[in-house]
C-alpha positions in Angstrom: 260.7 71.6 109.2 260.3 68.9 106.5 263.9 67.7 106.5 267.3 67.7 108.3 268.9 70.3 106.0 266.3 73.0 106.8 266.2 72.0 110.4 269.9 72.4 110.8 269.8 75.8 109.0 267.2 77.3 111.2 268.7 75.9 114.4 271.7 78.1 113.7 269.4 81.0 114.6 269.6 81.7 118.4 266.5 80.6 120.3 265.2 78.3 117.6 264.4 74.6 118.1 263.4 72.6 115.0 261.4 69.4 114.7 261.4 67.4 111.5 258.1 66.3 110.0 257.9 65.1 106.4 254.2 65.6 106.0 253.4 62.0 105.4 253.7 60.0 108.7 251.0 59.9 111.4 253.8 59.7 113.9 254.7 63.2 115.0 258.0 64.5 116.4 256.3 66.4 119.2 253.1 68.3 120.1 251.8 70.2 117.1 250.2 72.7 119.5 253.7 74.0 120.4 254.6 74.9 116.8 255.1 78.6 116.0 256.4 78.3 112.5 255.6 75.6 110.0 257.5 74.8 106.8 255.5 72.2 104.8 257.3 69.8 102.4 258.1 71.0 98.9 255.5 68.6 97.5 252.4 69.0 99.6 250.6 66.0 100.9 247.1 65.7 102.3 248.5 65.1 105.8 250.9 68.1 105.5 247.8 70.3 105.1 245.6 68.5 107.6 248.1 69.0 110.4 247.8 72.7 110.3 244.5 72.4 112.2 246.4 70.8 115.1 248.9 73.7 115.4 247.0 75.9 117.9 250.0 78.2 118.5 250.9 78.6 114.8 251.9 82.1 113.7 253.5 81.7 110.3 253.5 79.2 107.5 256.5 79.4 105.2 256.0 77.7 101.8 258.8 76.4 99.7 256.9 77.2 96.5 255.5 80.3 94.9 252.0 78.9 94.4 249.7 79.1 97.4 246.5 77.5 96.1 247.2 74.2 97.9 247.5 75.8 101.4 245.4 78.9 101.1 242.2 77.1 102.1 243.6 75.6 105.3 245.3 78.7 106.7 243.6 79.5 110.1 242.5 83.0 110.7 245.3 85.2 112.1 248.1 83.0 110.7 250.4 84.6 108.2 251.1 82.7 105.0 254.3 83.4 103.1 255.3 82.0 99.7 258.8 81.5 98.2 258.6 84.3 95.7 261.9 84.6 93.9 263.4 81.3 95.0 262.4 79.4 91.8 262.7 82.3 89.3 266.0 81.3 87.8 265.3 77.6 87.6 261.8 78.1 86.1 263.1 80.6 83.6 265.8 78.2 82.6 263.2 75.5 82.1 261.1 77.8 79.9 264.0 78.9 77.7 265.2 75.3 77.4 261.7 74.1 76.5 261.3 76.7 73.9 264.7 75.9 72.3 264.0 72.2 72.4 260.6 72.6 70.6 261.8 75.2 68.1 264.9 73.1 67.2 263.0 69.8 67.4 265.3 68.2 69.9 262.7 65.6 71.0 262.3 64.4 67.4 266.0 64.3 66.8 266.3 62.2 70.0 263.8 59.8 68.6 265.8 59.6 65.3 269.0 58.9 67.3 267.4 56.0 69.1 266.4 54.6 65.7 269.9 55.2 64.2 268.3 57.5 61.6 270.1 60.6 60.2 267.1 62.9 59.9 268.5 66.1 58.4 266.0 68.9 57.8 265.6 72.6 58.5 264.1 73.5 61.9 262.6 76.7 63.3 264.5 78.9 65.7 264.0 81.2 68.7 265.9 84.1 67.1 263.7 86.8 65.6 260.5 85.3 67.1 257.9 87.1 69.3 257.5 85.6 72.7 254.5 86.6 74.8 254.8 86.2 78.6 251.4 85.8 80.3 251.8 86.5 84.0 254.6 89.0 84.0 255.9 89.0 87.6 259.3 88.2 88.9 259.5 84.9 87.0 258.4 86.6 83.9 261.2 89.2 84.3 263.7 86.3 84.8 262.4 84.7 81.6 262.8 87.9 79.6 266.3 88.5 80.8 267.3 85.0 79.5 265.4 85.4 76.2 266.8 88.9 75.3 270.2 87.6 74.1 268.4 85.4 71.6 267.2 88.5 69.8 263.6 88.0 70.5 260.7 90.4 70.7 258.9 90.2 74.1 255.2 91.0 74.7 254.4 91.3 78.4 251.0 90.5 79.9 249.8 90.8 83.5 246.5 91.0 85.3 246.6 94.8 85.2 248.2 97.1 82.7 251.3 99.1 83.6 254.1 100.7 81.7 255.2 98.3 79.0 252.8 95.6 80.2 249.4 94.7 78.6 246.4 93.7 80.7 244.9 90.2 80.4 241.9 91.8 78.8 244.0 92.7 75.8 244.8 89.0 75.0 242.2 88.5 72.3 243.7 91.4 70.3 247.4 90.7 70.8 247.6 86.8 70.9 247.9 86.5 67.1 251.2 88.4 67.2 253.0 85.7 69.3 255.1 82.9 67.9 255.5 81.5 71.5 253.1 82.0 74.4 254.5 81.4 77.9 252.1 80.9 80.8 253.5 81.8 84.2 250.3 83.0 85.9 249.3 82.1 89.5 246.6 79.6 90.1 243.4 81.6 91.0 239.8 81.5 90.1 240.5 84.1 87.4 243.2 82.0 85.7 241.5 78.6 85.9 240.6 77.8 82.3 242.1 81.0 81.0 243.6 79.2 78.0 240.4 77.9 76.5 239.2 77.1 73.0 238.8 80.8 72.2 242.3 81.6 73.5 243.9 78.9 71.5 242.0 79.8 68.4 243.5 83.3 68.6 247.1 81.9 68.5 248.7 81.9 65.1 249.2 78.7 63.1 252.3 76.8 64.2 252.6 78.8 67.5 254.1 77.2 70.6 252.3 77.1 74.0 254.6 76.8 77.0 252.9 76.1 80.3 255.1 76.7 83.4 252.1 77.8 85.5 249.5 75.2 86.6 247.7 72.6 84.5 244.3 74.0 85.4 245.2 77.2 83.5 244.7 75.3 80.2 241.7 73.5 78.9 243.3 70.1 78.2 240.6 69.0 75.7 240.8 72.2 73.7 244.6 71.9 73.6 244.4 68.3 72.4 242.1 69.4 69.6 244.6 72.0 68.4 247.8 69.9 68.6 246.1 66.8 67.1 245.1 68.9 64.2 248.8 70.0 63.9 247.9 73.7 64.2 249.7 74.3 67.5 252.5 72.8 69.5 253.0 72.7 73.3 255.7 72.3 76.0 254.2 71.4 79.3 255.7 71.2 82.7 252.2 71.0 84.3 249.1 69.2 83.2 245.4 68.7 84.0 245.1 66.1 85.4 248.4 65.9 87.3 250.2 63.6 87.6 249.3 62.8 84.0 248.0 59.2 84.1 249.4 56.5 81.8 247.5 56.2 78.6 246.4 59.8 78.6 246.3 61.2 75.0 248.6 64.1 75.9 251.5 61.6 76.2 251.4 60.8 72.5 249.9 63.9 71.1 251.9 65.3 68.1 254.0 68.3 68.8 253.8 68.0 72.6 256.8 67.8 74.9 256.0 67.0 78.6 258.2 67.2 81.7 256.9 66.1 85.2 256.5 69.5 86.9 260.3 70.0 87.4 260.7 73.6 86.4 261.8 74.7 89.9 263.3 71.4 91.1 267.0 72.1 90.9 269.9 72.5 93.4 269.9 76.2 92.8 266.3 76.5 94.0 267.1 74.3 97.0 270.0 76.5 98.1 267.7 79.6 97.8 264.9 77.8 99.7 267.3 77.2 102.6 268.5 80.8 102.6 265.0 82.2 102.4 263.6 80.0 105.2 266.6 80.9 107.4 266.1 84.6 106.7 262.4 84.4 107.5 262.9 82.6 110.8 265.6 85.1 111.7 263.2 88.0 111.0 260.6 86.4 113.2 263.0 85.9 116.1 264.3 89.4 115.9 260.9 91.0 115.6 261.1 92.0 112.0 258.1 91.3 109.7 258.5 88.4 107.3 258.6 89.0 103.5 256.5 87.4 100.7 253.3 87.7 102.8 250.3 86.5 100.9 247.3 88.9 100.8 244.3 87.7 98.9 244.7 84.9 96.4 248.5 85.3 95.8 
């Protein structure tokens, strides 16, 4: 376990003994070969991945995040990998809606005016009556839609494959021009890397807002910079490529861009749900029940 809170929670399950390892130190709390279940730290480190190779008795890895791209390459054959699907839905959806409202109502600009003591009255855009496209319509996408519906928005749903009420990714070139706001919440896979390229952005309508709550690598940074610098598109980004975004990178000062440092799922609500999920997963394993959120394939 990566911390005392999680260790205490799982030690409440009969027959479980937890050791705390933060994923950074070379000093280990015991023999890695004795570990059956591994919960890496919320923010993965190189050492937190490397140590998996030393866990010869490992059966299950329980991630605290939904994305599995960081750990997937190091999972030994026969070891079950589980993500934290559902844990961050509410917090991430809240960030998405907050980011959209902040951009549409120009809160960052008004904050700048406040610091200058300048009364900058002018009309702003709104979320009401706008069309929002959710690209990557899974559990987080559903949570986003539930929160957007009271704002009287029209929702366009997009996922890898078509299903009732959901467009396939292949339909994006045709339907992108309909959206005032495009929300990215796709997993990080070979298919989604560079999905939002020059052609994708060119299909978005003038003045549209791109909201990235997925992974920075989903968006071609150079292509996005061209569009926002020209003033044709705007963006709200919780993730970037590169990440962390280095000081002096042109995205920091690009017009119409609002950046947060990958905090979409980093809230006390998510933490409470992580503790509950990990405890439930360990209980399942001890009682012989199969774990949930098992990863098969890329995600």
